[in-house]
Backbone and ligand atoms as CSV (ligand in chain L), in Angstrom:
chain,resi,resn,atom,element,x,y,z
A,1,UNK,N,N,-9.533,-14.503,-5.521
A,1,UNK,CA,C,-10.416,-13.436,-5.722
A,1,UNK,C,C,-11.734,-13.971,-6.375
A,2,UNK,N,N,-12.810,-14.150,-5.599
A,2,UNK,CA,C,-13.857,-14.986,-6.126
A,2,UNK,C,C,-14.862,-13.851,-6.748
A,3,UNK,N,N,-15.934,-14.325,-7.454
A,3,UNK,CA,C,-16.976,-13.502,-8.018
A,3,UNK,C,C,-18.136,-13.646,-7.286
A,4,UNK,N,N,-18.885,-12.552,-7.073
A,4,UNK,CA,C,-20.152,-12.618,-6.443
A,4,UNK,C,C,-21.149,-11.762,-7.400
A,5,UNK,N,N,-22.487,-11.842,-7.123
A,5,UNK,CA,C,-23.290,-11.026,-7.789
A,5,UNK,C,C,-23.403,-9.678,-7.186
A,6,UNK,N,N,-23.747,-8.594,-7.871
A,6,UNK,CA,C,-23.863,-7.284,-7.368
A,6,UNK,C,C,-25.233,-7.283,-6.618
A,7,UNK,N,N,-25.513,-6.634,-5.417
A,7,UNK,CA,C,-26.566,-6.909,-4.738
A,7,UNK,C,C,-27.703,-6.119,-5.272
A,8,UNK,N,N,-27.676,-5.230,-6.342
A,8,UNK,CA,C,-28.569,-4.502,-6.768
A,8,UNK,C,C,-29.092,-4.768,-8.157
A,9,UNK,N,N,-28.144,-5.607,-8.891
A,9,UNK,CA,C,-28.518,-6.191,-10.305
A,9,UNK,C,C,-27.909,-7.568,-10.373
A,10,UNK,N,N,-27.860,-8.200,-11.399
A,10,UNK,CA,C,-27.372,-9.505,-11.521
A,10,UNK,C,C,-25.924,-9.599,-11.980
A,11,UNK,N,N,-25.287,-8.449,-12.345
A,11,UNK,CA,C,-23.976,-8.515,-12.810
A,11,UNK,C,C,-22.948,-9.157,-11.947
A,12,UNK,N,N,-22.168,-10.021,-12.311
A,12,UNK,CA,C,-21.043,-10.564,-11.546
A,12,UNK,C,C,-19.955,-9.588,-11.399
A,13,UNK,N,N,-19.434,-9.425,-10.157
A,13,UNK,CA,C,-18.244,-8.667,-9.986
A,13,UNK,C,C,-17.427,-9.324,-9.004
A,14,UNK,N,N,-16.138,-8.731,-8.993
A,14,UNK,CA,C,-15.129,-9.355,-7.859
A,14,UNK,C,C,-15.585,-8.813,-6.598
A,15,UNK,N,N,-15.208,-9.623,-5.611
A,15,UNK,CA,C,-15.644,-9.301,-4.147
A,15,UNK,C,C,-14.851,-8.117,-3.940
A,16,UNK,N,N,-13.816,-7.773,-4.716
A,16,UNK,CA,C,-13.000,-6.442,-4.309
A,16,UNK,C,C,-13.349,-5.213,-4.892
A,17,UNK,N,N,-14.413,-5.367,-5.841
A,17,UNK,CA,C,-14.827,-4.141,-6.743
A,17,UNK,C,C,-15.840,-3.294,-6.038
A,18,UNK,N,N,-15.599,-1.913,-6.006
A,18,UNK,CA,C,-16.361,-1.005,-5.259
A,18,UNK,C,C,-17.639,-0.722,-6.126
A,19,UNK,N,N,-17.548,-0.783,-7.406
A,19,UNK,CA,C,-18.720,-0.315,-8.286
A,19,UNK,C,C,-19.009,-1.433,-9.259
A,20,UNK,N,N,-20.183,-1.965,-9.432
A,20,UNK,CA,C,-20.448,-3.073,-10.528
A,20,UNK,C,C,-20.354,-2.349,-11.795
A,21,UNK,N,N,-20.605,-3.293,-12.926
A,21,UNK,CA,C,-20.427,-2.741,-14.401
A,21,UNK,C,C,-21.585,-1.694,-14.563
A,22,UNK,N,N,-22.704,-1.956,-13.762
A,22,UNK,CA,C,-23.855,-0.994,-13.898
A,22,UNK,C,C,-23.782,0.260,-13.155
A,23,UNK,N,N,-22.539,0.450,-12.461
A,23,UNK,CA,C,-22.495,1.606,-11.556
A,23,UNK,C,C,-23.052,1.659,-10.262
A,24,UNK,N,N,-23.414,0.452,-9.812
A,24,UNK,CA,C,-24.050,0.370,-8.520
A,24,UNK,C,C,-22.828,0.312,-7.401
A,25,UNK,N,N,-23.174,0.888,-6.352
A,25,UNK,CA,C,-22.041,0.916,-5.156
A,25,UNK,C,C,-22.366,-0.383,-4.421
A,26,UNK,N,N,-21.190,-1.116,-4.196
A,26,UNK,CA,C,-21.294,-2.552,-3.512
A,26,UNK,C,C,-20.291,-2.509,-2.397
A,27,UNK,N,N,-20.734,-3.238,-1.511
A,27,UNK,CA,C,-19.643,-3.445,-0.208
A,27,UNK,C,C,-18.403,-4.053,-0.882
A,28,UNK,N,N,-17.174,-3.544,-0.580
A,28,UNK,CA,C,-16.023,-4.163,-0.936
A,28,UNK,C,C,-15.183,-4.773,0.174
A,29,UNK,N,N,-14.432,-5.882,-0.310
A,29,UNK,CA,C,-13.825,-6.544,0.957
A,29,UNK,C,C,-12.410,-6.575,0.771
A,30,UNK,N,N,-11.788,-5.450,0.662
A,30,UNK,CA,C,-10.305,-5.409,0.803
A,30,UNK,C,C,-10.053,-3.989,1.371
A,31,UNK,N,N,-8.894,-3.993,2.078
A,31,UNK,CA,C,-8.284,-2.755,2.486
A,31,UNK,C,C,-6.965,-2.602,1.937
A,32,UNK,N,N,-6.677,-3.410,1.039
A,32,UNK,CA,C,-5.285,-3.336,0.469
A,32,UNK,C,C,-5.161,-2.312,-0.650
A,33,UNK,N,N,-4.265,-1.421,-0.418
A,33,UNK,CA,C,-4.262,-0.215,-1.312
A,33,UNK,C,C,-4.087,-0.591,-2.886
A,34,UNK,N,N,-3.189,-1.714,-3.051
A,34,UNK,CA,C,-2.993,-2.136,-4.409
A,34,UNK,C,C,-4.177,-2.667,-5.068
A,35,UNK,N,N,-5.034,-3.423,-4.143
A,35,UNK,CA,C,-6.159,-4.093,-4.831
A,35,UNK,C,C,-7.293,-3.162,-4.843
A,36,UNK,N,N,-7.393,-2.178,-4.027
A,36,UNK,CA,C,-8.465,-1.307,-4.078
A,36,UNK,C,C,-8.276,-0.437,-5.554
A,37,UNK,N,N,-7.046,-0.155,-5.845
A,37,UNK,CA,C,-6.708,0.679,-7.161
A,37,UNK,C,C,-6.507,-0.184,-8.414
A,38,UNK,N,N,-6.602,-1.676,-8.095
A,38,UNK,CA,C,-6.470,-2.491,-9.154
A,38,UNK,C,C,-5.225,-2.311,-9.997
A,39,UNK,N,N,-4.053,-2.468,-9.009
A,39,UNK,CA,C,-2.756,-2.308,-9.539
A,39,UNK,C,C,-2.008,-3.421,-9.063
A,40,UNK,N,N,-0.828,-3.886,-9.633
A,40,UNK,CA,C,0.045,-4.619,-9.294
A,40,UNK,C,C,1.074,-4.063,-8.494
A,41,UNK,N,N,1.566,-4.642,-7.278
A,41,UNK,CA,C,2.565,-4.005,-6.491
A,41,UNK,C,C,3.681,-3.331,-7.360
A,42,UNK,N,N,4.038,-2.153,-7.087
A,42,UNK,CA,C,5.330,-1.547,-7.701
A,42,UNK,C,C,5.675,-0.337,-6.874
A,43,UNK,N,N,6.932,0.006,-6.948
A,43,UNK,CA,C,7.476,1.360,-6.501
A,43,UNK,C,C,7.165,2.392,-7.346
A,44,UNK,N,N,7.215,1.996,-8.703
A,44,UNK,CA,C,6.884,3.040,-9.652
A,44,UNK,C,C,5.463,3.207,-9.977
A,45,UNK,N,N,4.745,3.712,-9.189
A,45,UNK,CA,C,3.264,3.724,-9.502
A,45,UNK,C,C,2.999,4.744,-10.484
A,46,UNK,N,N,2.106,4.244,-11.439
A,46,UNK,CA,C,1.575,5.273,-12.497
A,46,UNK,C,C,0.654,6.297,-11.855
A,47,UNK,N,N,1.158,7.315,-11.489
A,47,UNK,CA,C,0.363,8.451,-10.708
A,47,UNK,C,C,-0.755,8.943,-11.324
A,48,UNK,N,N,-0.584,9.020,-12.909
A,48,UNK,CA,C,-1.768,9.496,-13.551
A,48,UNK,C,C,-2.942,8.560,-13.576
A,49,UNK,N,N,-2.559,7.240,-13.618
A,49,UNK,CA,C,-3.577,6.309,-13.547
A,49,UNK,C,C,-4.203,6.220,-12.134
A,50,UNK,N,N,-3.421,6.370,-11.092
A,50,UNK,CA,C,-3.843,6.249,-9.748
A,50,UNK,C,C,-4.862,7.436,-9.485
A,51,UNK,N,N,-4.346,8.692,-9.988
A,51,UNK,CA,C,-5.338,9.980,-9.840
A,51,UNK,C,C,-6.570,9.640,-10.493
A,52,UNK,N,N,-6.617,9.120,-11.760
A,52,UNK,CA,C,-7.725,8.939,-12.445
A,52,UNK,C,C,-8.565,7.937,-11.790
A,53,UNK,N,N,-8.171,6.917,-11.164
A,53,UNK,CA,C,-9.099,5.831,-10.380
A,53,UNK,C,C,-9.513,6.569,-9.151
A,54,UNK,N,N,-8.657,7.219,-8.455
A,54,UNK,CA,C,-8.980,7.961,-7.218
A,54,UNK,C,C,-10.186,8.968,-7.374
A,55,UNK,N,N,-10.024,9.570,-8.492
A,55,UNK,CA,C,-11.031,10.765,-8.716
A,55,UNK,C,C,-12.452,10.029,-9.311
A,56,UNK,N,N,-12.227,9.001,-9.940
A,56,UNK,CA,C,-13.487,8.305,-10.439
A,56,UNK,C,C,-14.194,7.637,-9.137
A,57,UNK,N,N,-13.611,7.075,-8.090
A,57,UNK,CA,C,-14.073,6.676,-7.071
A,57,UNK,C,C,-14.838,7.952,-6.297
A,58,UNK,N,N,-14.103,9.061,-6.207
A,58,UNK,CA,C,-14.825,10.167,-5.526
A,58,UNK,C,C,-15.994,10.498,-6.257
A,59,UNK,N,N,-15.962,10.640,-7.549
A,59,UNK,CA,C,-17.089,10.994,-8.278
A,59,UNK,C,C,-18.454,10.213,-7.981
A,60,UNK,N,N,-18.023,8.593,-7.822
A,60,UNK,CA,C,-19.231,7.836,-7.688
A,60,UNK,C,C,-19.746,7.944,-6.346
A,61,UNK,N,N,-18.834,8.122,-5.387
A,61,UNK,CA,C,-19.116,7.810,-3.916
A,61,UNK,C,C,-19.439,9.194,-3.206
A,62,UNK,N,N,-19.384,10.333,-3.832
A,62,UNK,CA,C,-19.602,11.641,-3.199
A,62,UNK,C,C,-20.962,11.613,-2.667
A,63,UNK,N,N,-21.205,12.128,-1.505
A,63,UNK,CA,C,-22.600,12.283,-0.889
A,63,UNK,C,C,-23.562,12.950,-1.689
A,64,UNK,N,N,-23.097,14.025,-2.451
A,64,UNK,CA,C,-23.912,14.812,-3.231
A,64,UNK,C,C,-24.736,13.855,-4.428
A,65,UNK,N,N,-23.914,12.824,-4.862
A,65,UNK,CA,C,-24.491,11.935,-5.882
A,65,UNK,C,C,-25.397,10.923,-5.344
A,66,UNK,N,N,-25.468,10.745,-3.988
A,66,UNK,CA,C,-26.100,9.809,-3.362
A,66,UNK,C,C,-27.370,10.059,-2.480
A,67,UNK,N,N,-27.802,11.330,-2.810
A,67,UNK,CA,C,-29.050,11.901,-1.973
A,67,UNK,C,C,-30.101,11.039,-1.839
A,68,UNK,N,N,-30.365,10.306,-3.095
A,68,UNK,CA,C,-31.466,9.521,-3.093
A,68,UNK,C,C,-31.351,8.063,-2.802
A,69,UNK,N,N,-30.145,7.896,-2.582
A,69,UNK,CA,C,-29.691,6.271,-2.274
A,69,UNK,C,C,-30.119,5.863,-0.915
A,70,UNK,N,N,-30.252,4.498,-0.733
A,70,UNK,CA,C,-30.790,3.939,0.697
A,70,UNK,C,C,-29.586,4.161,1.562
A,71,UNK,N,N,-30.029,4.032,2.852
A,71,UNK,CA,C,-29.075,4.259,4.073
A,71,UNK,C,C,-27.959,3.290,3.832
A,72,UNK,N,N,-28.060,2.065,3.448
A,72,UNK,CA,C,-27.093,1.066,3.408
A,72,UNK,C,C,-26.134,1.536,2.381
A,73,UNK,N,N,-26.526,2.019,1.156
A,73,UNK,CA,C,-25.420,2.524,0.119
A,73,UNK,C,C,-24.797,3.617,0.590
A,74,UNK,N,N,-25.464,4.523,1.284
A,74,UNK,CA,C,-24.746,5.752,1.878
A,74,UNK,C,C,-23.507,5.212,2.872
A,75,UNK,N,N,-23.908,4.337,3.655
A,75,UNK,CA,C,-23.001,3.867,4.745
A,75,UNK,C,C,-21.762,3.083,3.936
A,76,UNK,N,N,-22.071,2.203,2.881
A,76,UNK,CA,C,-21.038,1.619,2.129
A,76,UNK,C,C,-20.047,2.726,1.587
A,77,UNK,N,N,-20.684,3.747,0.884
A,77,UNK,CA,C,-20.007,4.839,0.413
A,77,UNK,C,C,-19.073,5.611,1.258
A,78,UNK,N,N,-19.640,5.861,2.441
A,78,UNK,CA,C,-18.944,6.500,3.437
A,78,UNK,C,C,-17.658,5.893,3.930
A,79,UNK,N,N,-17.947,4.452,4.193
A,79,UNK,CA,C,-16.780,3.494,4.489
A,79,UNK,C,C,-15.776,3.547,3.307
A,80,UNK,N,N,-16.176,3.286,2.109
A,80,UNK,CA,C,-15.267,3.323,1.072
A,80,UNK,C,C,-14.424,4.378,0.852
A,81,UNK,N,N,-14.903,5.676,1.112
A,81,UNK,CA,C,-14.210,6.935,0.747
A,81,UNK,C,C,-13.152,7.018,1.746
A,82,UNK,N,N,-13.447,6.571,3.010
A,82,UNK,CA,C,-12.404,6.712,3.955
A,82,UNK,C,C,-11.220,5.754,3.763
A,83,UNK,N,N,-11.631,4.462,3.334
A,83,UNK,CA,C,-10.694,3.539,3.156
A,83,UNK,C,C,-9.773,3.821,1.770
A,84,UNK,N,N,-10.509,4.401,0.720
A,84,UNK,CA,C,-9.804,4.877,-0.500
A,84,UNK,C,C,-8.895,6.005,-0.168
A,85,UNK,N,N,-9.304,6.822,0.730
A,85,UNK,CA,C,-8.423,8.001,0.972
A,85,UNK,C,C,-7.162,7.657,1.662
A,86,UNK,N,N,-7.360,6.652,2.690
A,86,UNK,CA,C,-6.176,6.095,3.291
A,86,UNK,C,C,-5.241,5.418,2.281
A,87,UNK,N,N,-5.786,4.490,1.418
A,87,UNK,CA,C,-5.025,3.693,0.476
A,87,UNK,C,C,-4.328,4.662,-0.338
A,88,UNK,N,N,-4.965,5.839,-0.839
A,88,UNK,CA,C,-4.432,6.675,-1.697
A,88,UNK,C,C,-3.014,7.370,-1.155
A,89,UNK,N,N,-3.256,7.745,0.284
A,89,UNK,CA,C,-2.165,8.337,1.015
A,89,UNK,C,C,-1.033,7.346,1.161
A,90,UNK,N,N,-1.379,6.185,1.376
A,90,UNK,CA,C,-0.397,5.128,1.604
A,90,UNK,C,C,0.467,4.877,0.380
A,91,UNK,N,N,0.033,5.117,-0.692
A,91,UNK,CA,C,0.648,4.775,-1.910
A,91,UNK,C,C,1.633,5.798,-2.289
A,92,UNK,N,N,1.862,6.882,-1.448
A,92,UNK,CA,C,2.863,7.952,-1.613
A,92,UNK,C,C,4.192,7.664,-0.686
A,93,UNK,N,N,4.073,6.605,0.066
A,93,UNK,CA,C,5.016,6.539,1.168
A,93,UNK,C,C,5.722,5.024,0.882
A,94,UNK,N,N,7.001,5.163,0.772
A,94,UNK,CA,C,7.818,4.061,0.242
A,94,UNK,C,C,7.730,2.844,1.298
A,95,UNK,N,N,7.714,3.019,2.557
A,95,UNK,CA,C,7.517,2.072,3.561
A,95,UNK,C,C,6.268,1.385,3.667
A,96,UNK,N,N,5.203,2.237,3.375
A,96,UNK,CA,C,3.728,1.720,3.401
A,96,UNK,C,C,3.525,0.980,2.053
A,97,UNK,N,N,4.108,1.447,0.965
A,97,UNK,CA,C,4.015,0.616,-0.345
A,97,UNK,C,C,4.684,-0.809,-0.002
A,98,UNK,N,N,5.882,-0.840,0.639
A,98,UNK,CA,C,6.451,-2.010,0.910
A,98,UNK,C,C,5.483,-2.979,1.788
A,99,UNK,N,N,4.877,-2.401,2.829
A,99,UNK,CA,C,3.953,-3.169,3.670
A,99,UNK,C,C,2.744,-3.789,2.800
A,100,UNK,N,N,2.199,-2.677,1.983
A,100,UNK,CA,C,1.144,-3.111,1.169
A,100,UNK,C,C,1.320,-4.271,0.365
A,101,UNK,N,N,2.612,-4.403,-0.213
A,101,UNK,CA,C,2.965,-5.375,-0.983
A,101,UNK,C,C,2.987,-6.724,-0.099
A,102,UNK,N,N,3.520,-6.701,0.947
A,102,UNK,CA,C,3.607,-7.921,1.792
A,102,UNK,C,C,2.328,-8.456,2.026
A,103,UNK,N,N,1.211,-7.527,2.348
A,103,UNK,CA,C,-0.036,-7.835,2.674
A,103,UNK,C,C,-0.769,-8.546,1.325
A,104,UNK,N,N,-0.383,-7.889,0.316
A,104,UNK,CA,C,-0.982,-8.244,-1.124
A,104,UNK,C,C,-0.482,-9.679,-1.360
A,105,UNK,N,N,0.689,-10.034,-1.033
A,105,UNK,CA,C,1.213,-11.368,-1.154
A,105,UNK,C,C,0.637,-12.396,-0.137
A,106,UNK,N,N,0.375,-11.869,1.075
A,106,UNK,CA,C,-0.059,-12.672,2.083
A,106,UNK,C,C,-1.617,-13.023,2.116
A,107,UNK,N,N,-2.408,-11.892,1.820
A,107,UNK,CA,C,-3.898,-12.045,1.886
A,107,UNK,C,C,-4.481,-10.776,1.411
A,108,UNK,N,N,-4.793,-10.482,0.205
A,108,UNK,CA,C,-5.067,-9.247,-0.389
A,108,UNK,C,C,-6.432,-8.569,0.246
A,109,UNK,N,N,-7.072,-9.348,1.156
A,109,UNK,CA,C,-8.232,-8.655,1.811
A,109,UNK,C,C,-7.591,-7.641,3.028
A,110,UNK,N,N,-6.463,-7.902,3.385
A,110,UNK,CA,C,-5.876,-7.216,4.497
A,110,UNK,C,C,-5.407,-5.696,4.349
A,111,UNK,N,N,-5.804,-4.962,5.165
A,111,UNK,CA,C,-5.231,-3.522,5.023
A,111,UNK,C,C,-4.091,-3.231,5.927
A,112,UNK,N,N,-3.528,-2.187,5.666
A,112,UNK,CA,C,-2.033,-1.813,6.334
A,112,UNK,C,C,-2.148,-2.062,7.876
A,113,UNK,N,N,-3.246,-1.668,8.517
A,113,UNK,CA,C,-3.241,-1.851,9.977
A,113,UNK,C,C,-3.131,-3.374,10.372
A,114,UNK,N,N,-3.242,-4.382,9.396
A,114,UNK,CA,C,-3.170,-5.725,9.722
A,114,UNK,C,C,-1.711,-6.140,9.532
A,115,UNK,N,N,-0.877,-5.224,9.130
A,115,UNK,CA,C,0.623,-5.667,8.936
A,115,UNK,C,C,1.071,-5.912,10.220
A,116,UNK,N,N,1.879,-7.087,10.206
A,116,UNK,CA,C,2.468,-7.640,11.715
A,116,UNK,C,C,3.913,-7.268,11.534
A,117,UNK,N,N,4.272,-6.573,12.407
A,117,UNK,CA,C,5.923,-6.392,12.690
A,117,UNK,C,C,6.640,-7.639,13.007
A,118,UNK,N,N,5.969,-8.604,13.469
A,118,UNK,CA,C,6.596,-9.830,13.726
A,118,UNK,C,C,6.999,-10.606,12.649
A,119,UNK,N,N,6.488,-10.191,11.373
A,119,UNK,CA,C,6.914,-10.633,10.178
A,119,UNK,C,C,8.194,-10.167,9.821
A,120,UNK,N,N,8.609,-9.142,10.253
A,120,UNK,CA,C,9.887,-8.622,9.838
A,120,UNK,C,C,11.269,-9.276,10.313
A,121,UNK,N,N,12.109,-9.732,9.409
A,121,UNK,CA,C,13.124,-10.558,9.897
A,121,UNK,C,C,14.207,-9.872,10.594
A,122,UNK,N,N,15.084,-10.648,11.368
A,122,UNK,CA,C,16.228,-10.023,11.862
A,122,UNK,C,C,17.177,-9.930,10.651
A,123,UNK,N,N,17.967,-8.667,10.951
A,123,UNK,CA,C,18.905,-8.486,9.808
A,123,UNK,C,C,20.248,-9.167,10.007
A,124,UNK,N,N,21.107,-9.445,9.069
A,124,UNK,CA,C,22.189,-10.103,9.155
A,124,UNK,C,C,23.287,-9.275,9.735
A,125,UNK,N,N,24.275,-9.886,10.406
A,125,UNK,CA,C,25.358,-9.123,11.004
A,125,UNK,C,C,25.969,-8.186,10.215
A,126,UNK,N,N,26.423,-8.494,9.084
A,126,UNK,CA,C,27.055,-7.468,8.173
A,126,UNK,C,C,26.314,-6.181,8.122
A,127,UNK,N,N,25.037,-6.368,7.784
A,127,UNK,CA,C,24.176,-5.061,7.559
A,127,UNK,C,C,24.156,-4.327,8.856
A,128,UNK,N,N,24.001,-4.941,9.892
A,128,UNK,CA,C,23.989,-4.289,11.238
A,128,UNK,C,C,25.290,-3.617,11.668
A,129,UNK,N,N,26.351,-4.233,11.481
A,129,UNK,CA,C,27.573,-3.487,11.563
A,129,UNK,C,C,27.939,-2.373,10.868
A,130,UNK,N,N,27.448,-2.458,9.575
A,130,UNK,CA,C,27.595,-1.363,8.704
A,130,UNK,C,C,26.637,-0.130,9.167
A,131,UNK,N,N,25.631,-0.453,9.719
A,131,UNK,CA,C,24.504,0.593,10.332
A,131,UNK,C,C,25.499,1.239,11.518
A,132,UNK,N,N,25.876,0.461,12.375
A,132,UNK,CA,C,26.713,0.930,13.530
A,132,UNK,C,C,27.736,1.867,13.088
A,133,UNK,N,N,28.616,1.319,12.051
A,133,UNK,CA,C,29.696,2.108,11.641
A,133,UNK,C,C,29.280,3.432,11.155
A,134,UNK,N,N,28.223,3.405,10.346
A,134,UNK,CA,C,27.728,4.721,9.664
A,134,UNK,C,C,27.139,5.599,10.678
A,135,UNK,N,N,26.636,5.023,11.854
A,135,UNK,CA,C,26.228,5.792,12.793
A,135,UNK,C,C,27.161,6.785,13.501
A,136,UNK,N,N,28.341,6.302,13.542
A,136,UNK,CA,C,29.419,7.012,14.185
A,136,UNK,C,C,30.302,7.835,13.238
A,137,UNK,N,N,30.485,6.983,11.987
A,137,UNK,CA,C,31.581,7.586,11.073
A,137,UNK,C,C,31.007,8.028,9.741
A,138,UNK,N,N,29.828,7.721,9.586
A,138,UNK,CA,C,28.989,7.895,8.246
A,138,UNK,C,C,29.092,9.346,7.788
A,139,UNK,N,N,29.317,9.584,6.593
A,139,UNK,CA,C,28.844,11.010,5.971
A,139,UNK,C,C,27.411,10.821,5.369
A,140,UNK,N,N,26.941,12.024,5.216
A,140,UNK,CA,C,25.535,11.973,4.609
A,140,UNK,C,C,25.514,11.301,3.270
A,141,UNK,N,N,26.802,11.336,2.551
A,141,UNK,CA,C,26.791,10.710,1.111
A,141,UNK,C,C,26.794,9.182,1.415
A,142,UNK,N,N,27.469,8.641,2.558
A,142,UNK,CA,C,27.485,7.219,2.708
A,142,UNK,C,C,26.012,6.764,2.957
A,143,UNK,N,N,25.336,7.601,3.725
A,143,UNK,CA,C,23.969,7.111,4.157
A,143,UNK,C,C,23.041,7.232,2.967
A,144,UNK,N,N,23.197,8.082,2.088
A,144,UNK,CA,C,22.349,8.316,0.895
A,144,UNK,C,C,22.637,7.043,-0.142
A,145,UNK,N,N,23.856,6.686,-0.178
A,145,UNK,CA,C,24.292,5.570,-0.894
A,145,UNK,C,C,23.623,4.428,-0.318
A,146,UNK,N,N,23.700,4.101,0.966
A,146,UNK,CA,C,23.024,2.833,1.517
A,146,UNK,C,C,21.531,2.974,1.298
A,147,UNK,N,N,20.965,4.120,1.543
A,147,UNK,CA,C,19.552,4.190,1.243
A,147,UNK,C,C,19.152,3.884,-0.147
A,148,UNK,N,N,19.982,4.397,-1.091
A,148,UNK,CA,C,19.638,4.045,-2.580
A,148,UNK,C,C,19.828,2.534,-2.843
A,149,UNK,N,N,20.923,1.974,-2.192
A,149,UNK,CA,C,21.017,0.408,-2.454
A,149,UNK,C,C,19.816,-0.198,-1.889
A,150,UNK,N,N,19.238,0.199,-0.760
A,150,UNK,CA,C,18.022,-0.583,-0.067
A,150,UNK,C,C,16.835,-0.267,-0.917
A,151,UNK,N,N,16.668,0.792,-1.451
A,151,UNK,CA,C,15.536,1.170,-2.322
A,151,UNK,C,C,15.687,0.212,-3.635
A,152,UNK,N,N,16.813,0.102,-4.073
A,152,UNK,CA,C,17.089,-0.718,-5.299
A,152,UNK,C,C,16.679,-2.104,-5.004
A,153,UNK,N,N,16.959,-2.561,-3.878
A,153,UNK,CA,C,16.811,-4.027,-3.432
A,153,UNK,C,C,15.355,-4.172,-3.328
A,154,UNK,N,N,14.741,-3.206,-2.638
A,154,UNK,CA,C,13.280,-3.339,-2.526
A,154,UNK,C,C,12.547,-3.344,-3.749
A,155,UNK,N,N,13.002,-2.430,-4.678
A,155,UNK,CA,C,12.238,-2.341,-5.917
A,155,UNK,C,C,12.381,-3.752,-6.698
A,156,UNK,N,N,13.446,-4.441,-6.694
A,156,UNK,CA,C,13.627,-5.788,-7.219
A,156,UNK,C,C,12.876,-6.786,-6.537
A,157,UNK,N,N,12.857,-6.796,-5.350
A,157,UNK,CA,C,11.851,-7.730,-4.476
A,157,UNK,C,C,10.515,-7.529,-4.887
A,158,UNK,N,N,10.037,-6.322,-5.036
A,158,UNK,CA,C,8.611,-6.145,-5.263
A,158,UNK,C,C,8.298,-6.565,-6.764
A,159,UNK,N,N,9.329,-6.176,-7.737
A,159,UNK,CA,C,9.052,-6.536,-9.065
A,159,UNK,C,C,8.962,-8.240,-9.081
A,160,UNK,N,N,9.762,-8.811,-8.350
A,160,UNK,CA,C,9.776,-10.302,-8.370
A,160,UNK,C,C,8.549,-10.798,-7.453
A,161,UNK,N,N,7.931,-9.955,-6.758
A,161,UNK,CA,C,6.949,-10.310,-5.806
A,161,UNK,C,C,7.373,-11.394,-4.819
A,162,UNK,N,N,8.612,-11.134,-4.356
A,162,UNK,CA,C,9.315,-11.991,-3.412
A,162,UNK,C,C,8.826,-11.278,-2.036
A,163,UNK,N,N,8.181,-12.312,-1.235
A,163,UNK,CA,C,7.720,-11.933,0.011
A,163,UNK,C,C,8.745,-11.760,1.123
A,164,UNK,N,N,9.799,-12.805,1.092
A,164,UNK,CA,C,10.962,-12.723,1.988
A,164,UNK,C,C,11.822,-11.576,1.613
A,165,UNK,N,N,11.905,-11.128,0.260
A,165,UNK,CA,C,12.681,-10.184,-0.174
A,165,UNK,C,C,12.225,-8.779,0.472
A,166,UNK,N,N,10.914,-8.630,0.128
A,166,UNK,CA,C,10.138,-7.305,0.479
A,166,UNK,C,C,10.460,-7.228,2.127
A,167,UNK,N,N,10.244,-8.340,2.852
A,167,UNK,CA,C,10.148,-8.190,4.278
A,167,UNK,C,C,11.551,-7.842,4.691
A,168,UNK,N,N,12.547,-8.339,4.285
A,168,UNK,CA,C,14.001,-8.029,4.462
A,168,UNK,C,C,14.367,-6.565,4.021
A,169,UNK,N,N,13.854,-6.181,3.054
A,169,UNK,CA,C,13.985,-4.599,2.618
A,169,UNK,C,C,13.384,-3.919,3.604
A,170,UNK,N,N,12.060,-4.221,4.120
A,170,UNK,CA,C,11.473,-3.383,5.119
A,170,UNK,C,C,12.326,-3.246,6.264
A,171,UNK,N,N,12.932,-4.414,6.748
A,171,UNK,CA,C,13.891,-4.349,8.107
A,171,UNK,C,C,15.013,-3.269,7.757
A,172,UNK,N,N,15.643,-3.429,6.550
A,172,UNK,CA,C,16.785,-2.585,6.256
A,172,UNK,C,C,16.400,-1.154,6.239
A,173,UNK,N,N,15.057,-0.896,5.534
A,173,UNK,CA,C,14.682,0.481,5.391
A,173,UNK,C,C,14.402,1.108,6.738
A,174,UNK,N,N,13.745,0.405,7.689
A,174,UNK,CA,C,13.637,0.927,9.018
A,174,UNK,C,C,14.847,1.465,9.606
A,175,UNK,N,N,16.050,0.716,9.534
A,175,UNK,CA,C,17.376,1.097,10.047
A,175,UNK,C,C,17.896,2.417,9.358
A,176,UNK,N,N,17.719,2.260,7.877
A,176,UNK,CA,C,18.398,3.342,7.144
A,176,UNK,C,C,17.451,4.696,7.377
A,177,UNK,N,N,16.143,4.523,7.508
A,177,UNK,CA,C,15.348,5.766,7.794
A,177,UNK,C,C,15.831,6.337,9.009
A,178,UNK,N,N,16.108,5.461,10.017
A,178,UNK,CA,C,16.411,6.134,11.314
A,178,UNK,C,C,17.869,6.941,11.123
A,179,UNK,N,N,18.687,6.287,10.587
A,179,UNK,CA,C,20.064,6.906,10.357
A,179,UNK,C,C,19.918,8.343,9.555
A,180,UNK,N,N,19.004,8.275,8.564
A,180,UNK,CA,C,18.651,9.583,7.862
A,180,UNK,C,C,18.152,10.579,8.763
A,181,UNK,N,N,17.313,10.166,9.611
A,181,UNK,CA,C,16.656,11.185,10.507
A,181,UNK,C,C,17.822,11.875,11.492
A,182,UNK,N,N,18.587,10.867,11.958
A,182,UNK,CA,C,19.740,11.197,12.852
A,182,UNK,C,C,20.682,12.218,12.291
A,183,UNK,N,N,20.940,11.966,10.918
A,183,UNK,CA,C,21.819,12.951,10.178
A,183,UNK,C,C,21.193,14.233,9.977
A,184,UNK,N,N,19.884,14.256,9.803
A,184,UNK,CA,C,19.238,15.672,9.676
A,184,UNK,C,C,19.106,16.376,10.933
A,185,UNK,N,N,18.977,15.700,12.103
A,185,UNK,CA,C,19.084,16.363,13.381
A,185,UNK,C,C,20.246,17.030,13.737
A,186,UNK,N,N,21.513,16.541,13.164
A,186,UNK,CA,C,22.685,16.996,13.676
A,186,UNK,C,C,23.020,18.489,13.079
L,1,ZN,ZN,ZN,-25.208,-3.699,-10.094
């Protein structure tokens, strides 16, 4: 994460910062939800802090505040608002939080649309046969229990910032989510 000068004053800022210390709107070079909101990846997002940062962005970037700004600044603000809205939404979804964590660890400039499914590993045989068994014989409680286990594993991998662990949890979560949907449809 290198520092650059704000384009409108001489203040140094991170390439990922949307607003410099003097309140100038700057182009920012990340689409990663955690980087945008300056948070370390976690499943237990501090919602109050997230909302504070979200609304602070909205206040600065709102078109009403920028009536006298240059075309360039208006363009940046418009881009940032849509990126920030997407990032804010993503941080409410467990699977997207997991994917944002993977990207955070791989390259914090990347956004969710750059997540590559090719990085998701194959699951081990035991997990898969368990899934097959639950598909035919599982009770909703069994599936809820497995879901809980997968989330606990994901939480641990995110806390440890373990790329391999988070990717493996994503693979598991995809299967378990499918099972949960199946049960709901019956
Ligand atoms: Zn500035």
